[in-house]
C-alpha positions in Angstrom: 12.4 12.8 -29.5 9.5 11.7 -27.2 8.3 9.2 -29.9 11.7 7.7 -30.4 12.1 7.3 -26.6 8.6 5.9 -26.3 9.1 3.4 -29.1 12.4 2.3 -27.6 11.0 2.0 -24.1 8.0 -0.1 -25.2 10.4 -2.4 -27.1 12.6 -2.9 -24.1 10.2 -2.9 -21.1 7.1 -0.9 -21.6 6.0 2.6 -20.4 6.5 4.5 -23.7 3.2 6.3 -23.1 4.8 7.9 -20.0 7.0 9.9 -22.4 4.9 10.2 -25.6 1.5 11.1 -24.1 2.6 14.1 -22.1 4.5 15.4 -25.1 1.3 15.4 -27.1 -0.5 17.3 -24.4 2.3 19.8 -24.3 1.7 20.6 -28.0 -2.0 21.4 -27.2 -3.7 18.2 -28.3 -6.8 17.5 -26.2 -6.5 14.5 -23.8 -8.7 12.0 -25.7 -7.2 12.9 -29.1 -3.7 12.8 -27.5 -4.4 9.3 -26.2 -5.6 8.2 -29.6 -2.7 9.7 -31.5 -0.3 8.2 -29.0 -1.8 4.8 -29.4 -1.5 4.9 -33.2 2.1 6.1 -33.1 3.4 3.6 -30.5 1.6 0.8 -32.2 3.8 1.4 -35.2 6.8 1.2 -32.9 5.6 -2.2 -31.6 5.2 -3.4 -35.1 8.8 -2.5 -36.0 10.2 -4.1 -32.8 8.4 -7.4 -33.3 10.9 -8.8 -35.7 13.7 -8.7 -33.2 11.9 -11.0 -30.8 10.4 -13.5 -33.3 12.9 -16.2 -32.5 12.3 -15.9 -28.8 8.5 -16.7 -28.9 8.0 -19.9 -26.9 4.3 -20.5 -26.3 1.9 -23.2 -27.5 -0.5 -22.4 -30.2 -3.8 -22.8 -28.2 -2.5 -20.4 -25.5 -1.3 -17.9 -28.1 -4.7 -18.0 -29.9 -6.6 -17.6 -26.6 -4.5 -14.6 -25.4 -4.5 -12.9 -28.8 -8.3 -13.2 -29.1 -8.8 -11.8 -25.6 -6.4 -8.9 -26.5 -8.3 -8.0 -29.7 -11.7 -8.1 -28.0 -10.5 -6.1 -25.0 -8.7 -3.5 -27.2 -11.9 -2.8 -29.2 -14.0 -2.5 -26.0 -11.4 -0.1 -24.4 -11.2 2.1 -27.6 -15.0 2.4 -27.8 -15.1 3.3 -24.1 -12.5 6.0 -24.5 -14.4 7.7 -27.3 -17.7 7.6 -25.4 -16.8 8.5 -21.8 -14.6 11.1 -20.0 -11.3 10.0 -18.6 -11.4 11.8 -15.3 -12.5 8.8 -13.2 -10.0 6.5 -14.9 -7.2 8.9 -14.4 -7.9 8.8 -10.7 -7.6 5.0 -10.7 -4.6 4.9 -12.9 -1.9 5.4 -10.1 -3.4 2.5 -8.2 -3.4 0.3 -11.3 0.2 1.1 -12.0 1.2 0.4 -8.4 -0.5 -2.9 -8.5 1.1 -3.8 -11.8 4.6 -2.9 -10.6 4.2 -4.9 -7.4 2.8 -7.8 -9.3 5.8 -7.8 -11.6 8.2 -7.5 -8.7 6.7 -10.3 -6.7 5.0 -12.3 -9.4 7.4 -15.2 -9.1 6.2 -15.8 -5.6 2.6 -16.3 -6.6 1.2 -19.9 -6.6 0.2 -19.7 -10.2 3.9 -20.2 -11.0 3.4 -23.9 -10.3 1.4 -24.1 -13.6 3.5 -22.4 -16.2 1.3 -20.7 -18.9 3.9 -21.3 -21.6 4.4 -25.0 -21.2 2.1 -27.4 -19.4 -0.9 -25.1 -18.9 -4.3 -26.7 -18.4 -7.5 -25.4 -19.9 -8.5 -23.7 -16.6 -5.2 -21.9 -16.5 -5.5 -20.8 -20.1 -9.0 -19.5 -19.3 -7.8 -17.6 -16.3 -4.9 -16.0 -18.2 -7.3 -15.1 -21.0 -9.6 -13.4 -18.5 -6.7 -11.4 -17.0 -5.5 -10.4 -20.5 -9.1 -9.3 -21.5 -9.1 -6.9 -18.6 -5.6 -5.7 -19.4 -6.6 -5.2 -23.1 -9.6 -3.1 -22.1 -7.3 -0.9 -20.1 -4.9 -0.8 -23.0 -7.5 0.2 -25.5 -8.8 2.9 -23.1 -5.5 4.5 -22.0 -2.6 2.1 -22.5 -0.1 3.8 -20.2 1.9 0.9 -18.6 0.0 -1.8 -20.5 3.2 -3.6 -21.4 4.3 -3.6 -17.8 0.9 -5.1 -16.8 1.2 -7.8 -19.4 4.8 -8.6 -18.3 3.5 -8.7 -14.7 0.7 -11.2 -15.7 3.2 -13.4 -17.6 5.6 -13.4 -14.6 2.7 -14.4 -12.3 1.8 -17.3 -14.6 5.3 -18.7 -14.6 7.3 -17.1 -17.4 10.8 -16.1 -16.3 12.8 -15.5 -19.5 12.6 -11.7 -20.2 13.2 -12.1 -24.0 10.4 -14.7 -24.2 8.1 -12.5 -22.2 9.0 -9.5 -24.4 8.2 -11.5 -27.5 4.7 -12.5 -26.3 4.2 -9.0 -24.8 4.8 -7.5 -28.3 2.3 -9.8 -29.9 -0.4 -9.2 -27.3 0.1 -5.4 -27.2 0.0 -5.3 -31.0 -3.3 -7.3 -31.0 -4.8 -5.1 -28.3 -4.1 -1.8 -30.1 -4.4 -3.1 -33.7 -8.1 -2.8 -34.0 -8.2 0.1 -31.6 -5.9 2.0 -34.0 -8.5 1.5 -36.8 -11.3 2.7 -34.5 -9.3 5.9 -33.6 -8.4 6.6 -37.2 -11.9 6.2 -38.7 -13.5 8.1 -35.8 -11.3 11.1 -36.7 -9.7 11.2 -33.2 -6.1 11.3 -34.5 -4.2 14.6 -34.8 -2.2 13.8 -37.9 0.1 16.8 -37.8 1.7 15.5 -34.6 0.8 11.9 -35.4 3.0 11.5 -38.6 6.0 12.8 -36.8 5.4 10.5 -33.8 4.8 7.4 -36.1 8.2 8.0 -37.7 9.9 8.4 -34.3 8.3 5.5 -32.7 9.1 3.2 -35.6 12.8 4.2 -35.3 12.8 3.8 -31.5 11.0 0.5 -31.7 13.4 -1.0 -34.3 16.6 -0.1 -32.5 15.3 -0.5 -29.0 14.3 -4.1 -29.6 17.6 -5.1 -31.0 19.7 -3.5 -28.3 17.5 -4.9 -25.6 18.5 -8.4 -26.7 22.1 -7.7 -25.8 21.2 -6.8 -22.2 21.3 -9.4 -19.4 17.8 -10.6 -18.3 18.3 -9.1 -14.8 19.0 -5.6 -16.3 15.8 -5.7 -18.4 13.8 -6.9 -15.4 15.0 -4.1 -13.2 14.5 -1.6 -16.0 10.8 -2.7 -16.0 10.6 -2.2 -12.3 12.2 1.2 -12.5 9.9 2.4 -15.2 6.8 1.1 -13.3 7.9 2.8 -10.2 8.5 6.1 -12.0 5.2 5.9 -13.8 3.4 5.1 -10.5 4.9 8.1 -8.8 4.2 10.4 -11.7 0.5 9.5 -11.8 0.1 9.8 -8.1 1.6 13.3 -8.1 -0.6 14.2 -11.1 -3.8 12.9 -9.5 
């Protein structure tokens, strides 16, 4: 049930880790392995949700290549960092990161970068700046991933994207690129608990498939406020937990 909800939530707005990761901890999986198992499962959900948004992708090829490359590199760095370092310090920073991401998404349209839309007439400096932001987001996503989709949506809003379905399409590609190589690292390192993982992969795939399709029927404003609500809930949760 947690995996279905997590897959659907990631397809619609992001924040699936908020549901799936605690469920794995509840079954007794150690934190690092729970994080790895959660990443593998929810990545499958993203893959199943991608088809619903393929017609809404509206970004120039140079921008897409730059952002996907940054996502893959950052995801690998974050995954390696997760397997080699304890997560205590990062968990203390997580509430502040989530608060910043939620506020950025809420007020991103007011930032001056909106004058140079990243999805239409972006200049090379703008593409480079967006790629640097995405690299940092991907490192975070490969390391923990909770709220990564919200951070990506916040970045896209700050750089001028306004259509929620277009943002979700690009978010799905960047999230998949971030965790695609990270998933392989987690699998080959033996960090995945497959007893729970197989169940969660099936659930996340189901949730991602149907969540993406139903989200396309929602008005843009509904999806936007759902993102803000999820971000606020996650921020409060991690502040309480820390």
